[in-house]
C-alpha positions in Angstrom: -11.0 21.5 12.4 -9.9 19.1 9.8 -10.4 15.5 10.6 -7.7 12.9 10.0 -9.7 11.5 7.1 -9.3 14.8 5.2 -5.6 15.3 5.9 -4.1 13.7 2.8 -6.1 15.9 0.4 -6.6 19.1 2.4 -3.5 19.5 4.6 -1.2 19.3 1.5 0.9 16.7 -0.2 2.1 13.6 1.7 5.0 14.3 4.0 6.6 11.0 3.1 6.6 10.8 -0.7 9.4 10.2 -3.0 9.1 13.8 -4.1 10.5 14.8 -0.8 13.5 12.4 -1.3 12.9 10.0 1.5 15.5 7.3 1.6 14.8 3.6 1.2 17.1 1.2 3.0 19.0 -1.5 1.2 18.5 -5.1 2.1 21.7 -5.2 4.1 20.4 -2.6 6.5 18.6 -3.3 9.7 15.0 -4.0 9.0 12.5 -1.2 9.8 9.3 -1.9 11.7 5.9 -0.4 12.0 3.8 -0.8 15.1 0.5 0.3 16.6 0.3 0.8 20.3 -3.0 0.4 22.0 -4.9 -0.4 25.2 -6.4 -3.9 25.1 -9.2 -2.6 27.3 -10.2 -0.4 24.3 -9.0 -2.3 21.2 -9.8 -6.0 20.7 -8.1 -8.4 18.4 -11.1 -8.1 16.1 -10.8 -4.3 16.0 -7.1 -4.7 15.1 -7.8 -7.2 12.4 -10.6 -5.3 10.8 -8.9 -1.9 11.0 -5.7 -3.1 9.4 -7.7 -5.0 6.7 -9.6 -1.8 5.7 -6.3 0.0 5.4 -4.7 -2.8 3.4 -7.7 -3.4 1.0 -5.8 -2.0 -2.0 -2.5 -3.7 -1.2 -1.5 -7.0 -2.8 0.2 -8.6 0.2 -0.3 -12.4 0.6 -0.7 -12.9 4.4 -0.8 -9.7 6.4 -0.8 -10.3 10.1 0.1 -8.7 13.4 2.4 -9.9 16.1 1.2 -8.8 19.6 3.2 -8.2 22.7 2.7 -6.5 26.0 4.5 -3.2 26.1 6.6 -3.8 29.2 7.2 -0.7 31.4 4.1 1.0 30.0 1.2 -0.3 32.1 -2.1 -0.9 30.2 -0.5 -0.9 26.8 0.2 -3.6 24.2 1.8 -3.3 20.7 0.9 -4.8 17.4 3.8 -5.2 14.9 2.7 -5.3 11.3 4.0 -7.9 8.9 3.0 -8.2 5.2 3.6 -11.9 4.9 5.7 -11.4 1.8 8.3 -13.9 3.1 11.3 -11.7 2.8 13.6 -10.7 5.6 12.0 -7.8 7.3 9.6 -5.2 5.9 10.2 -2.6 3.2 10.3 0.9 4.6 8.5 2.3 1.5 5.6 -0.1 1.9 5.3 0.7 5.6 5.3 4.5 4.9 2.7 4.1 2.1 0.4 2.1 4.4 0.6 4.1 7.5 0.6 7.5 5.7 -2.6 6.6 3.8 -5.7 8.7 4.4 -7.4 5.6 5.7 -4.4 4.3 7.7 -4.3 1.3 10.1 -4.8 3.8 13.0 -8.0 5.2 11.4 -9.3 1.8 10.6 -8.6 0.4 14.1 -10.2 3.4 15.8 -13.3 3.0 13.6 -13.5 -0.7 14.3 -13.1 -0.1 18.0 -15.9 2.4 18.0 -18.2 -0.1 16.3 -17.3 -2.7 18.9 -18.2 -0.4 21.8 -15.1 1.8 22.4 -15.8 5.2 20.8 -13.0 6.9 22.8 -10.2 4.6 21.9 -6.8 6.2 21.4 -3.9 4.5 19.5 -0.3 5.5 18.9 1.8 4.5 15.8 5.5 4.2 15.1 7.7 3.6 12.1 11.3 3.2 12.9 14.4 2.4 10.9 17.8 2.2 12.5 20.4 2.4 9.7 18.5 5.0 7.8 17.3 7.8 10.0 13.6 7.4 10.0 11.7 7.8 13.3 8.0 8.6 12.9 5.4 8.8 15.7 1.6 9.4 15.7 -1.1 9.8 18.3 -4.7 9.2 17.0 -8.0 9.6 18.7 -11.5 10.0 17.2 -11.4 12.9 14.8 -7.9 14.2 15.6 -4.2 13.2 15.3 -0.8 14.5 16.0 2.5 13.5 14.4 6.2 14.1 14.9 9.0 12.7 12.7 12.6 12.8 11.7 13.8 11.3 8.3 16.7 11.5 5.9 16.1 13.2 2.6 18.3 14.1 -0.4 18.9 17.5 1.1 19.8 16.3 4.6 17.8 15.4 7.8 14.3 16.7 8.0 11.9 17.1 10.9 8.2 17.6 10.8 5.1 18.1 12.8 1.6 17.5 11.5 -1.9 17.7 12.9 -5.4 18.0 11.5 -5.0 21.8 11.3 -1.5 22.2 9.8 1.8 20.7 8.9 5.4 21.9 8.9 8.7 20.4 7.7 12.1 21.9 8.2 15.7 20.8 7.8 17.7 20.2 11.0 20.8 22.2 11.2 23.7 20.3 12.8 26.8 22.3 13.9 29.9 20.1 13.6 33.5 21.3 13.9 35.8 20.7 11.0 38.1 18.6 13.1 35.4 16.6 14.8 35.9 12.9 15.0 33.3 10.4 13.7 32.1 9.7 17.2 31.7 13.5 17.9 29.8 13.9 14.6 27.4 11.1 15.5 26.9 12.6 19.0 26.2 16.0 17.5 23.7 14.5 15.1 22.0 12.5 17.8 21.7 15.6 20.0 20.2 17.7 17.2 17.6 15.3 16.1 16.6 13.8 19.5 13.9 16.4 20.3 12.2 15.9 16.9 12.1 12.1 16.9 8.8 10.4 16.7 9.9 8.1 19.5 10.6 11.2 21.6 7.0 12.3 21.0 5.7 8.9 21.9 7.8 8.8 25.1 6.1 12.0 26.2 2.6 10.5 25.3 3.3 7.3 27.2 5.3 8.9 30.0 7.9 6.2 29.6 10.8 5.5 27.2 9.0 4.4 24.0 11.9 3.1 21.9 13.4 0.7 24.4 10.0 -0.7 25.2 9.3 -1.3 21.5 12.7 -2.8 20.8 12.1 -5.2 23.7 8.6 -6.1 22.6 10.0 -7.0 19.1 11.6 -10.0 20.7 8.8 -10.8 23.1 5.7 -11.2 20.9 3.0 -13.5 22.4 0.6 -14.3 19.6 -0.4 -13.7 16.0 -3.6 -11.9 14.7 -4.4 -12.5 11.0 -5.6 -9.4 9.2 -9.1 -10.0 7.8 -12.1 -7.8 6.8 -14.4 -10.6 8.1 -13.2 -13.2 10.5 -13.4 -16.8 9.3 -15.8 -19.3 10.7 -19.6 -19.9 11.1 -19.9 -17.6 14.1 -18.6 -14.6 12.1 -21.0 -15.5 9.2 -23.9 -15.6 11.6 -22.9 -12.2 13.0 -22.9 -10.7 9.4 -26.2 -12.4 8.6 -27.7 -10.8 11.8 -26.3 -7.4 10.7 -28.0 -7.8 7.3 -31.3 -8.8 8.9 -31.1 -5.7 11.1 -30.3 -3.4 8.2 -33.4 -4.8 6.4 -35.5 -4.4 9.5 -36.5 -8.0 9.2 -36.8 -10.9 11.7 -33.8 -13.2 12.3 -34.4 -16.9 11.8 -37.9 -16.5 10.3 -38.5 -19.3 7.9 -35.2 -21.0 8.6 -34.9 -24.5 7.2 -32.7 -27.5 7.2 -30.7 -27.5 4.0 -29.6 -30.8 2.4 -26.6 -32.0 4.4 -25.0 -32.8 1.1 -25.6 -32.1 -2.6 -24.1 -34.4 -5.2 -21.6 -35.6 -2.6 -20.6 -32.2 -1.4 -21.2 -31.6 2.3 -23.0 -28.4 3.4 -20.3 -26.1 4.9 -20.8 -25.0 8.5 -20.8 -21.4 7.3 -23.8 -21.9 5.1 -25.7 -23.7 7.9 -25.0 -20.7 10.2 -26.3 -18.3 7.5 -29.5 -20.3 6.9 -30.3 -20.5 10.6 -30.1 -16.7 11.0 -31.4 -15.2 7.8 -35.0 -14.1 7.3 -36.4 -16.3 4.5 -40.1 -15.3 4.5 -40.4 -11.5 4.8 -44.0 -10.7 3.7 -42.8 -7.2 2.6 -40.3 -8.6 0.2 -41.4 -12.0 -1.0 -39.0 -12.1 -4.0 -36.0 -11.3 -1.7 -33.8 -10.0 -4.5 -30.7 -7.8 -4.2 -30.3 -5.7 -7.3 -27.4 -3.6 -8.6 -24.7 -5.5 -6.8 -21.1 -5.0 -7.7 -18.5 -6.8 -5.6 -15.8 -8.7 -7.4 -17.4 -10.9 -10.1 -20.8 -10.8 -8.4 -22.7 -8.2 -10.5 -26.4 -7.7 -11.1 -29.2 -9.2 -9.1 -28.7 -11.9 -6.5 -31.2 -14.2 -4.7 -30.3 -16.7 -2.0 -31.4 -20.2 -2.6 -34.2 -21.7 -0.5 -34.7 -25.3 0.5 -36.7 -26.4 -2.6 -34.3 -24.7 -5.0 -31.3 -26.4 -3.3 -32.8 -29.8 -3.4 -33.7 -29.4 -7.1 -30.0 -29.0 -7.9 -29.4 -32.5 -6.8 -30.8 -33.7 -10.1 -30.1 -30.7 -12.2 -27.3 -31.2 -14.7 -26.5 -27.4 -14.5 -25.0 -28.0 -11.1 -22.7 -30.9 -12.1 -19.7 -28.6 -12.7 -20.2 -26.9 -9.4 -20.3 -30.1 -7.5 -17.2 -31.4 -9.4 -15.4 -28.2 -8.1 -16.4 -29.1 -4.5 -18.9 -26.3 -4.2 -22.2 -26.1 -2.3 -24.8 -23.8 -3.9 -25.9 -20.7 -1.9 -27.4 -18.2 -4.3 -28.2 -17.4 -7.9 -27.4 -14.5 -10.2 -30.4 -13.4 -12.2 -30.8 -11.8 -15.6 -30.1 -8.0 -15.6 -33.4 -7.0 -17.2 -35.9 -5.4 -14.8 -38.1 -8.2 -13.5 -36.0 -10.9 -15.1 -36.0 -14.2 -13.2 -33.8 -16.5 -15.4 -30.7 -17.9 -13.7 -27.5 -16.6 -15.3 -25.2 -18.2 -12.8 -25.1 -20.0 -9.4 -22.9 -18.8 -6.6 -21.2 -21.7 -4.7 -19.5 -21.9 -1.4 -16.2 -23.8 -1.0 -15.7 -26.4 1.7 -13.8 -23.9 3.9 -17.1 -22.1 4.3 -15.7 -18.8 3.1 -14.7 -18.5 -0.5 -17.4 -18.0 -3.1 -17.2 -19.1 -6.8 -19.5 -18.4 -9.7 -20.7 -21.4 -11.8 -21.8 -20.7 -15.3 -22.4 -23.2 -18.1 -19.0 -24.6 -18.9 -16.9 -22.8 -16.4 -16.3 -22.0 -12.7 -14.6 -18.7 -11.8 -13.6 -17.1 -8.5 -15.9 -14.4 -7.2 -13.2 -12.4 -5.4 -15.2 -12.3 -2.2 -16.2 -14.5 0.7 -19.7 -15.3 2.1 -19.0 -13.2 5.2 -17.8 -10.3 3.1 -20.8 -10.5 0.8 -23.2 -10.4 3.7 -21.4 -7.4 5.2 -21.5 -5.7 1.8 -25.2 -6.3 1.5 -25.9 -5.0 5.0 -23.9 -1.8 4.3 -25.6 -1.4 1.0 -29.0 -1.2 2.6 -28.0 1.1 5.5 -27.4 4.7 6.1 -23.6 4.8 6.2 -21.2 6.7 8.4 -17.7 7.6 7.1 -16.4 4.5 8.7 -19.0 2.4 6.9 -18.1 4.0 3.6 -14.5 3.0 4.2 -15.5 -0.5 5.0 -17.8 -1.0 2.0 -15.1 0.5 -0.2 -12.6 -1.9 1.2 -14.8 -4.9 0.6 -15.2 -3.9 -3.1 -11.6 -3.0 -3.5 -10.4 -6.2 -1.9 -12.5 -8.3 -4.2 -11.1 -6.5 -7.2 -7.5 -7.0 -6.0 -8.1 -10.7 -5.6 -9.3 -10.9 -9.1 -6.2 -9.2 -10.4 -7.7 -5.7 -10.8 -5.9 -2.4 -10.1 
């Protein structure tokens, strides 16, 4: 059986590509929406955030987030409405289709994240709906399998489709309309013909409740916002990623932890760095040099070594760090020469006051790294681990996200 990961390349071409003539609504039309339906008992906010972030890694959207609401009339279910943060009225249907139709879609990412967080049997449903343009798409995803039903407008007419991990089928819907039918009769005939094929009809059968009215009601009843992030902000998340790295290296958490200078050249130590220092293994006898070679995440390339207490304190009087301090950075690591065994410092990696963003300080310039401290730690942990398909998706997302931030394709 084909898994949902392989469907984009092995089931055939995408069912929602411009080649099939799918219609894009004008700005005057009713805004479409995309939603992921889930059981909060299985899918946490963290799983939602991570899952959507993996799917969105290659998209240049400024502030992606989810608006969460209880799905009234469907006990045990909530819904997350996706928003890109682009600041325009509503979402663009083409963007929603591209995102949710991707091989690593939000549903795949959320299921993988839920499994990592202890819910391997999580099941989610997805919907894309547009009112003025006929577009009604519904999915059901569980680990290793999916099913999809949709109706959409094309250049040739109205199409319906069914897709699963094993096969896909698309056909035109024939609508019988009398020559003397009124506009109301034409609309009624069209509605009757397409109703059995709608994604929302499929979702209603899965939920055993009317899906579309519940979704429409939830659109106006959202309770909270969840920002989409690969790694959550804050010291606690950084400590979690440091523990993950220590486990991957089979080392001892907190061994050799020290108290870093509370400030260097007037720049206070960010709480995220303090959390990292307290959890990391600094004196592993099996790896005294503690160097990470062949890194490539954003602008951090080559060999990296985290700075210890003596190295940090030495920067207080080192003119090489003057530019970093002027930029409000706190030093956390150094990038070494690329030659085998080289130990000369080529650059210093500094952490911004927010405890997240990393920048690279070289003689005469400070440049963005494209990544955060939490993302770097996650990348290192995955790089030194035997990876599952979900891990491969995550490390790929970390690298791609860093490249997008730096303006790469």
